[in-house]
N, C-alpha and C positions, 0 to 999 in steps of 0.2 A: 525400135521394134522391127522385127523381121516378120513379114507375112508371106505365107506360101499358099497358093491355091492350086489344087490338083484336080484334073478331070480324070476320073477313073472309069475307063470304058467298060470293064467287065466286073466291076464291084458296085454293089448297090446297098445303101443303108441310110439310117437316120439316127443321129445321136452322138454323144460324146465318146470318143475312142480312148483318149487318155487326157491328162491335165491340160495339154496344149493343142489337141487336135479334135475337130468336130466334123462329122460327115453329114451332108445334106443331099440326098439322092445320089447323083454321080459326082458331086463336088466334095472335096475335102479341104478344109481350111485349117491351117496351122499358124501359130504365132509364137515367137520367142522374144524374150527381153534380152537383147544383146547390147551392152553399153557402147555408144558411139556408132552403131550401125543401123541404118534405115534402108529397108528394101522391100519391094513387093515382087514376087516371082510367080509365074504360071507354068505348070507342067501338065503334060498329057501322058498318062501311063496306061499300059495294057499288057496282057500276058499272051504268049503264044501257046497253042495246044501242042505239046511235044511229049 
């Protein structure tokens, strides 16, 4: 299983985004069933005002 944790600096929410993604305040949690792969990753994402 692959688990991805994102810190979204300028996005805020609570609830399920799609079948494998859930947002809790500024954190987004995603998981995928990838056979033979196991990983946990952490990302920090933000947008510039342009």
